[in-house]
Every structure is written in C-alpha cells, then in structure tokens.
C-alpha positions as CSV (number, residue, x, y, z in Angstrom):
1,M,17.7,36.8,33.5
2,K,17.5,33.0,33.4
3,T,16.7,31.6,29.9
4,Q,13.9,29.1,29.6
5,K,14.8,25.5,28.6
6,Q,13.3,24.8,25.2
7,K,12.7,21.6,23.2
8,I,12.1,22.1,19.5
9,G,10.7,19.9,16.9
10,S,9.2,20.5,13.4
11,A,7.4,18.4,10.8
12,G,5.7,18.8,7.5
13,R,6.4,20.5,4.2
14,T,6.6,24.1,3.2
15,G,7.0,26.1,0.0
16,T,5.0,27.8,-2.7
17,N,4.3,24.5,-4.5
18,I,3.0,22.6,-1.6
19,R,-0.7,21.6,-1.6
20,S,-2.9,20.1,1.1
21,D,-0.1,20.0,3.6
22,C,1.4,22.2,6.3
23,H,4.6,22.8,8.2
24,I,4.5,22.9,12.0
25,K,7.2,24.0,14.4
26,V,6.8,23.2,18.1
27,I,8.8,25.0,20.8
28,I,8.1,23.5,24.1
29,M,9.0,25.7,27.1
30,T,8.7,25.6,30.9
31,K,6.2,28.5,31.2
32,G,4.1,31.0,29.2
33,G,1.1,28.8,28.3
34,I,0.1,28.0,24.7
35,N,0.7,30.5,21.9
36,I,-0.3,29.6,18.3
37,D,1.2,31.6,15.4
38,L,-1.0,30.5,12.4
39,K,-0.5,31.5,8.8
40,S,-3.1,29.7,6.7
41,K,-4.6,30.2,3.2
42,V,-7.9,29.1,4.8
43,E,-7.7,31.3,7.9
44,S,-11.0,33.1,7.3
45,L,-12.9,29.8,7.0
46,Y,-11.1,27.4,9.3
47,G,-8.6,29.3,11.4
48,N,-10.6,28.9,14.7
49,S,-11.1,25.2,14.0
50,I,-7.3,24.7,13.4
51,R,-6.4,26.4,16.6
52,T,-8.9,24.3,18.6
53,Q,-7.6,21.1,17.0
54,I,-4.0,22.1,17.9
55,K,-5.0,22.8,21.5
56,D,-6.7,19.4,21.8
57,I,-3.6,17.6,20.5
58,L,-1.3,19.5,22.8
59,K,-3.6,18.6,25.7
60,H,-3.5,14.9,24.7
61,F,0.3,15.0,24.9
62,Y,0.3,17.0,28.1
63,V,2.0,20.0,26.5
64,K,1.1,23.0,28.6
65,N,3.7,25.6,27.6
66,A,4.6,26.0,23.9
67,L,4.8,28.2,20.9
68,I,3.3,26.5,17.8
69,V,4.2,28.1,14.4
70,V,2.0,26.8,11.6
71,E,2.4,27.5,7.8
72,D,-0.8,25.9,6.3
73,Q,-1.3,25.3,2.6
74,G,-4.8,23.9,2.9
75,A,-4.1,20.8,5.0
76,V,-7.1,18.7,6.1
77,P,-7.5,17.9,9.8
78,F,-5.8,14.4,9.7
79,V,-2.7,16.0,8.0
80,I,-2.5,18.8,10.6
81,A,-2.9,16.1,13.4
82,A,-0.1,14.0,11.9
83,R,2.3,16.9,11.4
84,L,1.7,18.2,14.9
85,E,2.2,14.8,16.5
86,A,5.4,14.3,14.6
87,A,6.7,17.7,15.6
88,I,5.9,17.1,19.3
89,K,7.5,13.7,19.2
90,R,10.6,15.1,17.7
91,A,10.8,17.6,20.5
92,E,9.8,15.2,23.2
93,T,11.7,12.1,21.9
94,K,10.5,9.7,24.7
95,L,6.8,10.0,23.9
96,E,5.3,6.7,22.8
97,N,1.5,7.3,22.8
98,N,-0.4,8.3,19.7
99,F,-3.1,10.8,18.9
100,L,-5.7,8.8,17.0
101,L,-7.8,11.2,14.9
102,G,-10.6,9.2,13.2
103,K,-11.9,5.7,13.9
104,M,-12.3,2.3,12.5
105,M,-14.2,3.2,9.3
106,Y,-16.1,0.5,7.5
107,V,-13.7,-1.4,5.2
108,K,-15.0,-4.4,3.3
109,N,-13.6,-7.8,4.2
110,N,-10.5,-8.6,2.2
111,S,-10.1,-11.7,0.1
112,R,-6.9,-13.6,-0.8
113,D,-8.1,-14.1,-4.4
114,R,-9.5,-10.6,-5.0
115,V,-8.6,-8.9,-8.3
116,R,-5.3,-7.0,-8.2
117,R,-4.7,-5.8,-11.7
118,T,-3.5,-2.4,-10.6
119,R,-1.6,-1.3,-7.6
120,L,-1.2,2.5,-7.4
121,Y,1.8,3.7,-5.4
122,L,1.4,6.9,-3.4
123,P,4.3,8.6,-1.7
124,G,3.7,8.2,2.0
125,N,4.8,11.7,3.0
126,E,2.8,13.6,0.4
127,P,-0.8,13.8,1.5
128,H,-2.2,15.6,-1.5
129,F,-1.9,12.3,-3.4
130,F,-4.1,10.5,-0.9
131,L,-7.3,12.6,-1.1
132,N,-8.5,11.9,-4.6
133,A,-6.7,8.6,-5.3
134,A,-10.0,6.5,-5.2
135,L,-11.4,8.5,-8.1
136,H,-9.0,6.8,-10.5
137,K,-10.4,3.3,-9.6
138,P,-7.3,1.3,-9.0
139,D,-7.8,-2.2,-7.6
140,C,-5.3,-1.5,-4.9
141,I,-3.8,1.7,-3.3
142,I,-0.3,1.5,-1.8
143,L,0.7,4.1,0.8
144,D,4.4,3.8,0.5
145,L,6.8,4.2,3.4
146,E,9.9,2.9,1.6
147,D,11.5,4.3,-1.5
148,S,9.4,7.4,-1.9
149,V,10.2,8.6,1.7
150,A,13.5,10.2,2.6
151,P,15.3,8.5,5.6
152,T,14.9,11.6,7.7
153,E,11.1,11.6,7.2
154,K,10.3,7.9,8.0
155,D,8.9,8.8,11.4
156,A,6.6,11.5,10.1
157,A,5.4,9.5,7.1
158,R,4.3,6.5,9.2
159,I,2.2,8.9,11.4
160,L,0.7,10.5,8.3
161,V,-0.1,7.1,6.7
162,R,-1.7,5.9,9.9
163,N,-4.0,8.9,9.9
164,A,-4.8,8.6,6.2
165,L,-5.8,4.9,6.7
166,M,-8.2,6.1,9.5
167,N,-9.7,9.1,7.7
168,V,-9.5,8.8,3.9
169,N,-12.2,7.0,1.9
170,F,-10.3,4.9,-0.6
171,D,-13.6,3.4,-1.9
172,D,-13.3,-0.2,-3.0
173,A,-9.6,-0.2,-3.5
174,E,-7.6,-2.6,-1.4
175,R,-5.7,-0.6,1.3
176,M,-2.0,-1.5,1.1
177,V,1.1,-0.2,2.8
178,R,4.6,-0.9,1.7
179,I,6.7,-0.9,4.8
180,N,10.5,-0.5,5.0
181,P,12.9,-3.4,5.0
182,L,13.4,-5.0,8.4
183,P,14.1,-4.1,11.1
184,L,12.7,-0.6,10.4
185,G,9.6,-2.2,8.9
186,L,8.6,-3.6,12.3
187,E,8.2,0.0,13.6
188,D,6.0,0.8,10.6
189,L,3.8,-2.2,11.4
190,R,3.3,-1.1,15.0
191,Q,2.0,2.3,13.8
192,I,-0.4,1.1,11.0
193,I,-1.4,-2.5,11.5
194,L,-4.5,-1.9,13.5
195,H,-5.8,1.0,11.5
196,N,-7.8,-0.1,8.4
197,V,-4.9,-1.6,6.4
198,Q,-5.7,-4.7,4.6
199,T,-2.4,-5.9,3.0
200,I,1.3,-5.3,3.8
201,L,3.9,-5.2,1.0
202,I,7.3,-6.4,2.2
203,P,10.2,-5.0,0.1
204,K,13.5,-6.6,-0.7
205,C,12.4,-10.0,0.5
206,E,15.2,-12.6,0.4
207,S,14.2,-15.4,2.9
208,A,11.3,-17.1,4.7
209,A,12.8,-15.9,8.0
210,Q,11.8,-12.3,7.0
211,L,8.2,-13.5,6.5
212,D,8.3,-15.3,9.9
213,E,9.4,-12.1,11.6
214,I,6.7,-10.1,10.0
215,D,4.0,-12.8,10.8
216,N,5.1,-13.0,14.4
217,E,5.0,-9.2,14.9
218,V,1.5,-8.9,13.3
219,N,0.1,-11.9,15.3
220,K,1.5,-10.4,18.5
221,I,-0.1,-7.1,17.9
222,F,-3.5,-8.6,17.2
223,E,-3.3,-11.0,20.1
224,Q,-2.4,-8.1,22.5
225,Q,-5.6,-6.3,21.3
226,N,-7.7,-9.5,21.3
227,I,-8.6,-8.9,17.7
228,Q,-8.9,-11.5,15.0
229,R,-6.2,-11.1,12.3
230,K,-7.2,-10.2,8.8
231,I,-4.1,-8.8,7.2
232,F,-2.6,-10.4,4.1
233,L,1.1,-10.2,2.9
234,I,2.8,-9.6,-0.4
235,P,6.5,-10.1,-0.4
236,I,8.4,-8.2,-3.2
237,I,11.4,-10.0,-4.9
238,E,14.0,-7.4,-5.7
239,S,17.4,-9.2,-5.8
240,A,19.1,-12.2,-7.3
241,L,19.0,-14.0,-4.0
242,G,15.3,-13.3,-3.7
243,V,14.7,-14.9,-7.1
244,V,16.6,-18.0,-6.1
245,K,14.5,-18.3,-2.9
246,A,11.2,-17.2,-4.6
247,F,9.2,-20.4,-3.7
248,E,10.6,-20.5,-0.2
249,I,9.3,-16.9,0.3
250,A,6.0,-17.5,-1.6
251,S,5.1,-20.5,0.6
252,A,6.5,-19.1,3.9
253,S,3.2,-17.7,5.3
254,K,-0.4,-18.8,5.1
255,W,-1.2,-15.1,4.9
256,N,0.6,-14.5,1.6
257,C,-1.8,-13.6,-1.1
258,G,0.6,-12.6,-3.8
259,L,4.3,-12.5,-4.8
260,A,5.5,-9.3,-6.6
261,I,8.7,-8.5,-8.4
262,G,10.5,-5.1,-8.3
263,L,12.6,-4.8,-11.5
264,E,14.4,-1.5,-10.8
265,D,16.3,-3.0,-7.8
266,Y,16.6,-6.4,-9.4
267,T,18.4,-5.2,-12.5
268,A,20.6,-3.0,-10.4
269,D,21.5,-6.0,-8.2
270,I,22.5,-8.1,-11.2
271,G,24.4,-5.2,-12.7
272,V,22.4,-4.5,-15.9
273,E,20.3,-1.7,-17.2
274,R,16.5,-2.2,-17.2
275,T,15.1,-2.1,-20.7
276,K,11.5,-1.9,-22.1
277,V,12.1,-5.2,-24.0
278,G,12.9,-6.9,-20.7
279,Y,15.1,-9.8,-21.8
280,E,17.4,-9.1,-18.9
281,S,14.6,-9.9,-16.4
282,L,12.8,-12.7,-18.1
283,F,14.3,-15.4,-16.0
284,A,13.5,-13.5,-12.8
285,R,9.9,-12.8,-13.9
286,C,9.2,-16.4,-14.9
287,S,10.8,-17.6,-11.6
288,V,8.5,-15.4,-9.6
289,I,5.4,-16.4,-11.6
290,N,6.3,-20.1,-11.2
291,A,6.9,-19.7,-7.5
292,A,3.7,-17.9,-6.9
293,K,1.6,-20.4,-8.9
294,A,3.3,-23.3,-7.1
295,A,2.4,-21.7,-3.8
296,G,-1.2,-21.0,-4.9
297,I,-1.0,-17.2,-4.7
298,Q,-1.0,-14.4,-7.3
299,A,1.9,-13.3,-9.4
300,L,2.2,-9.5,-9.6
301,D,4.4,-7.6,-12.1
302,S,6.7,-4.6,-11.5
303,V,5.9,-1.0,-12.5
304,F,6.4,0.4,-16.0
305,S,8.5,3.4,-15.3
306,D,7.9,5.6,-18.4
307,V,4.5,7.3,-17.7
308,N,4.5,9.0,-21.1
309,D,4.8,5.8,-23.1
310,D,1.2,4.5,-23.2
311,E,1.8,2.0,-26.0
312,G,4.9,0.7,-24.3
313,L,2.8,0.2,-21.1
314,R,0.1,-1.6,-23.1
315,Q,2.5,-4.0,-24.7
316,S,4.3,-4.6,-21.4
317,T,0.9,-5.5,-19.8
318,F,0.0,-7.8,-22.6
319,E,3.3,-9.6,-22.1
320,A,2.8,-9.8,-18.4
321,K,-0.6,-11.3,-18.8
322,A,0.8,-13.8,-21.4
323,L,3.6,-14.9,-19.0
324,G,1.1,-15.5,-16.1
325,F,1.1,-12.3,-14.1
326,E,-2.3,-11.2,-12.7
327,G,-1.5,-7.5,-12.0
328,K,1.0,-4.7,-12.5
329,G,2.2,-1.8,-10.4
330,C,1.4,1.8,-11.3
331,I,3.3,5.0,-10.6
332,H,0.7,7.3,-12.2
333,P,-3.1,7.3,-12.3
334,R,-3.1,7.6,-16.1
335,Q,-1.6,4.0,-16.3
336,I,-4.6,2.4,-14.5
337,K,-7.1,2.3,-17.4
338,I,-4.5,1.1,-19.9
339,I,-3.6,-1.8,-17.6
340,H,-7.2,-2.7,-16.8
341,D,-8.1,-2.8,-20.5
342,A,-5.1,-5.0,-21.3
343,F,-6.1,-7.5,-18.7
344,V,-9.7,-7.8,-20.2
345,P,-10.2,-11.4,-21.4
346,T,-10.8,-11.9,-25.1
347,E,-14.2,-13.2,-26.3
348,K,-12.6,-16.6,-27.1
349,E,-11.2,-16.8,-23.5
350,I,-14.6,-15.8,-22.1
351,E,-16.5,-18.4,-24.2
352,Y,-14.2,-21.2,-23.3
353,A,-14.2,-20.3,-19.6
354,Q,-18.0,-20.3,-19.5
355,C,-18.0,-23.8,-21.1
356,I,-15.7,-25.0,-18.3
357,V,-17.7,-23.4,-15.5
358,D,-20.9,-24.8,-17.0
359,A,-19.4,-28.3,-17.1
360,F,-18.2,-27.9,-13.6
361,D,-21.6,-26.8,-12.3
362,E,-23.4,-29.6,-14.1
363,A,-21.0,-32.2,-12.6
364,K,-21.8,-30.7,-9.2
365,R,-25.5,-31.0,-9.7
366,N,-25.2,-34.6,-10.8
367,G,-23.0,-35.4,-7.9
368,S,-20.1,-36.4,-10.1
369,G,-16.5,-36.1,-9.0
370,V,-15.4,-36.0,-12.5
371,V,-15.6,-32.9,-14.7
372,A,-15.3,-33.3,-18.4
373,L,-15.6,-31.0,-21.4
374,G,-16.2,-33.2,-24.4
375,S,-13.4,-35.8,-24.2
376,K,-11.1,-33.6,-22.1
377,M,-11.0,-34.0,-18.3
378,I,-11.1,-30.7,-16.4
379,D,-9.2,-30.5,-13.1
380,A,-9.6,-27.9,-10.2
381,P,-6.9,-25.4,-11.3
382,V,-8.5,-25.1,-14.8
383,V,-11.9,-24.5,-13.2
384,K,-10.4,-21.9,-10.9
385,R,-8.7,-20.1,-13.8
386,A,-12.0,-20.1,-15.8
387,Q,-13.9,-18.6,-12.9
388,R,-11.3,-15.9,-12.6
389,I,-11.6,-15.1,-16.3
390,L,-15.3,-14.7,-15.9
391,S,-14.9,-12.5,-12.9
392,L,-12.5,-10.2,-14.8
393,A,-15.0,-10.1,-17.7
394,K,-17.8,-9.2,-15.3
395,L,-15.6,-6.5,-13.7
396,N,-15.0,-4.9,-17.1
397,S,-18.7,-5.0,-18.1
398,N,-19.6,-3.2,-14.9
399,K,-17.3,-0.2,-15.6
C-alpha cells in the first residue's frame, strides 16, 4: 500500500501549568478530508465553536485534507487562531498570507509627549499575560518579541502578538511592541505594523542607520496600503557603542518619541555586574538622558529587576526622576503603582509649575513675547516642563 505524503507542523504550549493557551499539531495529507482530535477543558461549552473556527482557518489556507490534534487549556479564539496559523505555516513553509482574526479596533490617537511613567513588559509567546494586563493601569504595555521569546518560537510569537493587538482591549495603555534586532526585526514589523500598534521599541540600537532602516520599512508598508503613518519609535541603548552614539540615535528619526536604556545588556557589554546602587551605569544613564533632552524626546529608564524589593524600586525611581528620566520599565504588575507614586510631583513642584504656567498664559493674553516670573525670565523649555508637572499632578489626582 502506498503511504500518503505528510507535512507536519505544530505550535503552542502544552503542560499541566499552561493557562489560556493551547498546543496544535497539523498533519497535512493528500486525502482523507478534515479530522479534528480536540481535547479541551472547555469542551462542553465551546467544543463546537472551536471546531468551526479550526475549519474556517483551514479553509482560508486551502487545507482540504488534514488531521488536527488540539490540546486546549482554555485558549481564547485569537490564541487558537494564532497557534493554528503558526502550525500550518510550519507544515507549509511557503505560505505567506495571514488569517486576520479581529479588526481595526478603536485606538486613541497617540501623542509624542504622552505620559510614559511605566512600560509593562509582557512575554510575546505567553498569551495568559495579555488578557488582564490593562487592569494594572500601566501607561504603556510592551508585547515583547525579543528577549522573552526563544529563537525557535519567534515566528509563532509574532503571529500571536499580531492577533493580540487586533483583539485585546488594553484600555488607555500605549500599545508597544519590542521587535528583534535587525534584520529579524523587519520581519516582525511586517506582521504587526498595520494592526493597532502605536509605538515600536528597537533593541540594541547602535547607529542612526538602524533607525533609517526601520523608518524606511515602516514608511514603505504604510505607503503600500495608502494609510497615513502614525507609529512612533523608541530606540533602546544597550551597549557601550550605543551610549557613545546616543544623540545620533535620538535625533535620527522625526518619529522618535523617547530614548530608553537597557542596563542588563549594557553592564554585560562593559564587563561589570549590575548593582542596585548603579554607580557602574551612571555615565550611561546620564548620557542617554542628555541625548534625549538635546533631541527633544523623553528619556526612559531601564527595569528594576528585583520584583520583591519594593523599597529598592522606590528609591531607584526617585533617583531616575532626579536624574531626568520620565519613565521606568516594569517586569511585574506590582511595580506599577510604586513607580507611579514615585513620579508624583511634590506640592512645591506643583505650586511653582502653576506660577510659571499662569505667567505664560498672562503673557499670551497680553500679546507679549516675553514671559517673566518676578524678575526671572521664563523660556519655552521651562514652560513645557511646568506644563508636564501639572499634567502628572492631574493624572495622579484622577486615580
């Protein structure tokens, strides 16, 4: 008897500790129709819906004969769709089209100067982190395709992140994706750039040329779709060379809205251990702050890696604020409130900022090009900082 030719691909995660995910194995054959072997913890409620969804996706990819083996641990539809698409593409390696589950949901217009006190990193291949992330009220949510994703799972993660951007309500949080270093990052862009992402984080940035390459790719994608671009960029400085070229990088693109530093990789690059005191990275942090301010964009601090040291995080954030950083990375939701509270302006800061803004408003009403507070002249950067302090104070009062 002649054996059928088979193409096999699988994607997803399995095991007793897996939540809100599934593992799907696709065996594509030359005959036999579609057979679905589904084991699901929600079989009685959603078994028929899952089978219907699987058939719709197989039809989209013109798969007519296949055995689909599914181990489901409560995955929502966008996760099932992502895992099945990845499995099919691993079996049929020349497939290029996508199955777009969801649509362009309403996402508020982004702003270059919006508040970015907290950026919550979520591993891009673990969907259970996505679903309730907005409840913690971070200013920004980062779906990470870089360090948190194993090299063998990059293809599956970018499909999952694309589906999450199209289907998950992240509330008012800025929707960020950290792509991989170039050239792999260009493939990430092609999957996610048109699907409700607002800001791209560019890791291990060491030159303006990298920003040019990113900008050109983003512009090309939007021009091909005849859509106006609205995507901002945040380069991340993570090496000694990146620090040296910080201003070149910060000023390389008109779409840059911030410049961040990543201290785990930076300290490894210069051959020292990262400490909580941070003397070893003071030069790098100050360089990034100075470059960002000179380029007119935000300076954003690294993560504080000890999630159990609340007081250490608080002091680290106070120091970051004093140096000139406007935000800090988070690796756990419990860090968000501590950072937000540390960035709250003091009463003295608020009172002085209000005096500056009042003086500015009065000068505008009087048609004066000169703003003064008592005998002291006030220039535009001082007014801008005062307005930001009042915005932060208002944000805190509305909690």
